[in-house]
N, C-alpha and C positions, 0 to 999 in steps of 0.2 A: 504494500500500500504506500502511496506517495506521502511524504511528510506533510504536505499541505492538507491532506484529507483528515489529519488528526489535530488540526488547529495550529500547526507551526507556520512560520512565515514561508512564502514560496521560495524554493531553492533558486539561487542565482544561476543564470545560464552559464554553462561551462564555456571557457574560452576556446573558440574554434580556430586553431592556428591556420588550417588549410583555407577556411573562408577569409581570414584576415589577409593572407598572402594573395588570394584571388582578387580581393578588393583593391589591394595595392597595385597589382598588375593592371587592373582595369583603369585605375586612376592615372597610371603613367604609360598607358599603352601608346599614346601618340608621341611620347618624349623622344624616343630614338629617331623617329622620322623628322620631327621638328629640329632636333639637334643636327641631323644630317643636312637639312636645308640651310641652317645657320652656318655650318662649316663650309658648305659648298659656296655660299655667297661670299664668305670671307676669302676663300681660296681664289675665286674668280676675280675679286677686287685686288688681291695681292699679286697676281701674275699679269694683270692687264697692264700693258706698257713695259713689260720686262725687257724688251729689246731697246729700251731708252738709251740713246747715245751710241749704240753699237754700229760699227765695230770699235769705235772709240770707247774708252773707259772713263766715264765722267765723274764717278764718285771716288774721291781721293782716299777714302778710308776702306774701300772694298779690299779685302785681304788676298787679292789675286796675285800680287807681286810676291809675297813670301811663299805662297802655295806653289807658284811656278818655280821659284828658286829651289825649294825643297825637292821637287820632282827632277829638275835638271841636275842638281848636285848630288842626288841620291842620299839625302840626309834628312834627319828629323829635326835639325836645328833651323828654326825659321829666321834666325839672325835678326830678330825684331823683338823689342821688349816694352814698347810703349803700352801695348795691351798684352794680356796673358795669351796663352797659346792654344787653348782648347778649341776655340772657334777656327783658328788657322788650320788646325789638324782636320777639322770637319770640312773646311773649304778644300784642303789638299785632296781629300778623298773624292770630292765632287769633280775637281779638275783632273785628277788621276783617271777617273772614269772616262772623261772626255778624251784624254790621251789614249786610253786603251781602245776606244771606239774609232780613233783617228790616228793609227800608227804612222809615224814618219812626219807628222805635222806638229806645229808648236803654236802656243798662244803668244801674240804680239802685245807688247806693253807700251812702247814709245810711238809717238805720232809718225815719225818718218818710216817706221816699219808697218804701222797700221794702214798707211795710205795704199799699200799694195792690196789690202783686203777690201777696198772700196769696189774693186772689180768683182761682180758676182761669180765670175768663173774662176777666181783664185782658189786653189785647193786648200789653202790655210784658213779660208773664211769660215768653213764649217766648224772647225774646232774652236775658233774664237767665239762664235755664237753659242755653241754647245756648252763650253766651259762657263760662260757667264750665265746662261739660262739655268744650268744645274746648280751653280752656287747661289744664285738669287732664289731659285725654287726651293732650295734647302731652307732659306729664311722663311718662306711661305709655309713650309711644313712645321717649322718651329712655332709659328704664329698659331697654327691649328692646335698644337699641343698646349699652348698657353690658354686658349679658349676652353679646351676640354678640362684643364686643371681648374680654371676659375669656375666652371660649371660644377665640378666636383666639390669645391670649397663651399660654394653658395648652397648646394643641395644639402650638404652636411649640416650647415649652420642655420639656414633659413627655409629650406624646402624646395620642392620641385619647380614651382612657378617662378620663384626668385632666381633659381639656377638657370632656367631657360632665358629669362629676361636679361640676366647678367651676361650670358653667352652671346645673346643677340646684340646687346649694347656694345660689348667689346669687339664683336666681329665687324661692326661698321664704324669703329673708332678710327678716325683718319690717321692719327699718329702711329697706331699699330700697323695699319695697312701700308702707310708710307715707308716705314722702316723694313717691312717684310719684302719690299722690292729690291733690297740691296744685299750684297754679300758682305754684310758687316756684323759685328758681334751682338748687336742689340737684341735681335729676335731670340737667339739662344739664351741670352741673359734673362729675358723675361720668362722663358720657360723654366729655367733652373730656379729663378727667384720665386715664382708662384708655387713650384713643387716644394720648395723649402717652407713656404708659408702654410701649404697644405699639411706638411709633415709636422709642423709646430703644434697642431691640434692634437695629434697622437701623443706628442711629448707631454702636453698639458693634461690629457685625460688618463692615459695609462701609466706613463712614466717608466716604461720598461727601458732597460739599457739599449736594446736593439732599436727602440724608437729614437733615442738620442743619437745613435749611430746613423740612422737614416737621415735625420735632420742634418747631421754633419756632412754626409755625402753630398746632399743637394747644395748646402751652403758652400762647401769646398769647390764644387763644380761651377757654381755661380761666380765665385771669386776667381776661378780659373778662366772665366770668360771676360769679366771686366773687374777692375779693382774696386769700383764703387760698391760692389756687393758686400763689402765688409760691414755695412750697416745692418745686414741681416742678423748680426750679433744682438741687436736690440730686441727684436721680437723673440729671438731664441731665449734670451735671459728673462724677458718679461714672462714668457710661457713657463719657464722653470720656476720663477718666483711665485707666479700666480698659483701654481699647483701646491707648492711646498710652504709658502709663507716664510716665517722666521726660521724654518728648518732648511732653507734653500742652500745655506753655506755649510751645513753640517755634513759630516761623513756618514753614509756613502753617497748622499745626494750630490754633493759637490763633485764627487768622483764621476758621476754620470755626466755632468757638464764637461768635465775634463775629457771623457770619452768622446763627446761630441766634437770638442776642439781638435783632438788628436786625429779622429777620422776625417774631419774637414781638412786638416793639414795634409793628410795622406792623399786625399782625393785631389787636392791642388797639386801636390808634388807629382803624382802619377800622370797628370795631364799637362804639367809644366816642368818636365825634368831639367830643361836647360836654364830654368831660373836658379837652379842649384849648381849645375855644371858650369855655367857662366855667371856666377853670383854677382860679380862686380858690375857687369853690364846690366843685370837685372836690377841691382840696387840703384844704379845711376838713372837708367831710362824708365824703369818700372816705378821707382819711388820718387827720386829727387826731381826728375823731369816733370812728372805728373803734378807733383806738389808745386813746382815753380810755375808751370804754365797755368795752374788753377789759382794760385795765389802768388802774384809776382814777388820776387825776392824771398819767397818762403815765409812771408809774414801776412797775418790776417789784419794787421793794424793799418788804418788809413787808406783802405781801398774801397772801391764801389761794391756794394752788395748786389745780389741777383734776385732778391725776393720779388721785386716788381716785375723784372723781365720773366721770371719763372711763372708768375701768376698769369701773365698774358700768353706765355707759351703753352700753359695748360689749357687755356681757352682755345688756342690754336689746335692743340692735339685733339681735343674733344668736341669742339664746337660749343656755342653758348648753351643750347638746351641741355646737352649731356653734362656739361660742366656744372650748371646750376643744380641739376639732379644729383650729381656726385657730391657737391658741397653740402646739399641738404642731407644726404646720407651720412656724411661725416659729422654734421651737427647732431643728428639723431643718435648716432653712435656714441658721441661724447656724452650726451645727456643720459643715454642708457647706462653707460659705464659709471657715471656719477651717481645715479640712483642705485645701481646694482640690481641683481647679483651679477657677478662676472664669471661664475663657474658653470653656467648653463650653456647650451649650444650657441645661442644667440650672443650672449656676453663674450664667450670665447672668440667668436667670429669677429666682433667689433674690436676686441682687444688686440688680436693678432694683426688685423689689417691696419689699424691706426698706429700701432707700435712700429710698423714699417714705414707708412707714408709720411707721418708727421716728422719723425727724426730725420728722414732723408731730405725733406724739404728744408728743415731748419739748418741742417749742417751744410748742404751744398748751396743754400742761399747765401752763405757767408762769402762765397767765392765770386769774383767778377766774371768768371768763365761760364757762359751760358749758351746753350743750344737746345733745340727740341729734344735731341736724343739723350741729353743729360738728365732731363726731368721725366722722361718717359717711363722709367721703372716704377713710378707710383701710379701710372695711369690705369693698369689693370685693376688695382684696388679701388680707384675712383669709379671706374665703370661698374664694378661689383656693388659698391656702396650706392650708386645711382639706382640700380635695380632694387636694392634693399629699401631705399627711400620710397620708391613707387609702391612696392607691395606692402610696406608697413602702413603707408597712408591709406591705401585701399582697405586694409584690414581694420583701420581705425575709423573709416568713414561710417557715418550713421545713416545717411540717406542713400537710396539707390542712385539718385542722380549724381551724388558726389563720387560714388564708385565708377559710374559710367564716365564721368568727366576725367577721372584719373586714368582709367584704361585708355581713353582717347588721347590723353597727354602722353602716356607711355608710347602709344603707337606713333604719334607725331614726332616724338624724340627720336625713335628708331628710324623713322622715315627720313627726317631731316638729316640725321647722321649719315644715312646711306647716300643721300644726294650730295651732301658735303664731301664725302669720301670719293664719290664718282667724279665730282668736279676736280678733286686732287688728281685722280687718275687721268682725267682729260688733259691735265697740265703736262703729263709725261709726253704726250703726243704733240704738244704745242710749245715745247721748250723754246725759249727765246734764242738759243744757240742755233736752232734750225733756221729761223728767219734771218738772223745776222749773217750766217754763212751764205745763204742764198743771195742776200743783198750785196755782200762783198764780192761774190763770184760774178754777179751781173755787172759790177762796176770795176772789174779787175783791171781792164786795160784803159777804160775811159778816165778813171780817177786815180788809181794807184796800181802799182805792180808789186809792191811789197808792204808787209805789215810788221811793225815792231810789237813785241809783247814782253812783259816782265813777270807775269803770273805763271802758275802751273798750266800744263797743256790741257788739263781737265776742264779749265774754265774758258777755253777758246771756243769760237763759233764752230759749227759743224760744216766742214768743207767736204763737198761731194767728190772732189778731186784734189790732187796735191796743189798746195798754195804756197807761194814764196813767203816765208816768215823769217824773222831774225829775232833771236832771244837775247835779252840783256840780263845778266845774272845778278847785277848789283842790288836789286830789290829783294830777291828771294834768298840770297846768300847772306844771312844775318851774321854768321861767324866770320865770313871773309870780308864783309864790308860794314864794319861797325861805325857808328857815330860820324866822325869827321871824314873817314875814308868813304863812307856812303855819300856824303855831301859833295866830295870832290868828284866821285864817279858820276853823280847826277848832273853836276855842272858840266863835265866833259860830254856827257850824253846830249844835253841841250845845245851845246856849242856846235855839234856836228849833225844832229838828227834832222832829217828832212821828211821822211815818210810818215804816214799815219801810225798811230798807236791804237791797239785794241786792248781793252781791259774789262773787268767784271767786278760788280760790287761784292760777289762772293769772296773776292780776293782783297780788295781795298778795305772792306769793312773790318778785317782783322786788325788793321792799324787805326782806323778811325774810331772803332769801338773802345780801344784801349790806348789812347794817345800817350800815356805816361810810360809805356813799355818801350816803344821805338819812336820817340818824338820826331826824329829827322825824317822817317818814312811817312809819318802822319802829315807832316808839313808838305812833303813832296806831293802826296795825293790831293791835299786840299788845294794846292796851287794848280794842279792839273785840272781838277774839277771846276774851279772857278775862273780858269783862264789867266791867272796872274803869274804863271811860271815864266822864267826868262826865255824859254824857247818859243813862246808865242802860241803854244798849243791851246786849243779850245775844243769842247765837245762839238762834234760835227754830225754824228748820227747816234741815235739812242734807240735801243730795242728793249721793251719791257712788256710784262703781261699784267693786265688789269682784270680782276674778277668783279662780279657784281658785289655791291656793298653788303648784301644780305647773305652772300655765299662766297666767302673769301678765305679758303684754306691757304696756308702757306707751307706746303710740304717741304721738308728739308732737302736741300741741294737741287731743287727744281726751279727752272726759269729764272736765272739771275738777270739783273739789269746789265746789258752789254752796251758799252759806249765806245765809239770810235772817235779818237781825238785827231784833229788835223790842224795844220797851220792855215793862215788866212787864205792862201791861194787854193787850198783844198776846199775850204768853205765856199769860196767864190765859184768853184767848179760845180758845187752842189746847188747853186742858185742863191747863195748868200744866206741861207737859213739852215737851221739844224733839222736833219731828217728824223722824224718821230715815227717809229713803227710800234704799234700797240697790238698785242694779241688779246683778243676778247673771247 
């Protein structure tokens, strides 16, 4: 007889584990398909325009040079220490595959060798394109891994809906897509960084030694990609202290943290062996050079900070709508941590993400050295927090119309971000170097037969055929032409120069942005740009790209301002006015 039939309370229904799992599967049935769509959209955005600049190599930080060096010299020594070596080894594998598929051919790095590749029938052209496509495609794959990891983090801490929205927001983030176009270390850094943040939750919840080791592996590999990853030590220590409180420094708890550090060191050493084999070069270029270029003379006193520039660069990375949503998520997270608790899934998620993003911004904001790629490591966290802000506000909404409005806002944010990123992709196909090269070639014999240049070859216009150029090294050779020696070389140049000069703001901005570092070079460019130089040069033709005011991404290394400088007779041949070519 049932207990209820003799006056007892009805028996509670037994927990049906099978029914529970079936319900979970039904609730998440569409997730794999939606995630696949999100990843496909990101991959398509990341490879659109991958032939940008080819067969020339326009991005000076793509690690094709050390990769080719290693292959030709049959060595594992990249002979380069400004960045760590993990990404260079990954690049070398991609380039090595191109060599294996094109035996007897080689990648060309300098312009006078690349000119032969402008002929579609040249047999070396195929390996040039394949090597660059594979190395850039590798970055696109790393971006997919970053999105998947952010999805996993968001699902663990905030649930399935937030995870999908976070993945969607990050997939259409301009900064992530922009850097996924290049064979540079950033995309691999983002992947290792978010994997480390994902593993920090395991450290905070279980506290097993193997979890500390896992965190150490990802932190070490992130540091092996770029030195800026050392700030991952902050969320690691925060996670350790959050779990243990005042016992965090007691034995054996401190021993687990030591295990994390040792494993991280071993992961770094295994993927950067030449940092120890050639330790003096590593110490100079890896440490002192980076410190000096980030903070002139190695001092943080009396220099311009980058908090303002990084604020605007974050807006550029994300676009205004996603930036506002991400900032809202950060504010909600700080308020949530202030109220507590911090040891539930949501609290842990906020704590880990903010313990990474805020210290990174605070520390690197002290430096005058700023670029989109330098602040990008915190953007995955901001995209995640943007998704958290939307789903949190929807959950708190009291009226159905409020929920519908927030869903519509999230849709518009994702849609605007996708259009914003598409516009950035459009810029790869309309880089100003293409237009400048066409114009110069069309006026090659009517206006000039030779061009002077002082910047790197990567910043020159795109020439569809060999073009007569003359390089003057006194600007770029900082060590060989310091101070007074540079001024003497510049005076000698102006005394004899007759032909037009071509230059780019991607180059001269490095001096105009930091005039206290090389004041003599800053003065040279100011006089060249305003026409007050002793040689009589003035801007004669200007090529630049203008986006609509409401859709104005500035992807890194795309569409510089190109200026051709000429003497008065050159301007008279142009009709007496400056040629303005604007890509729209």
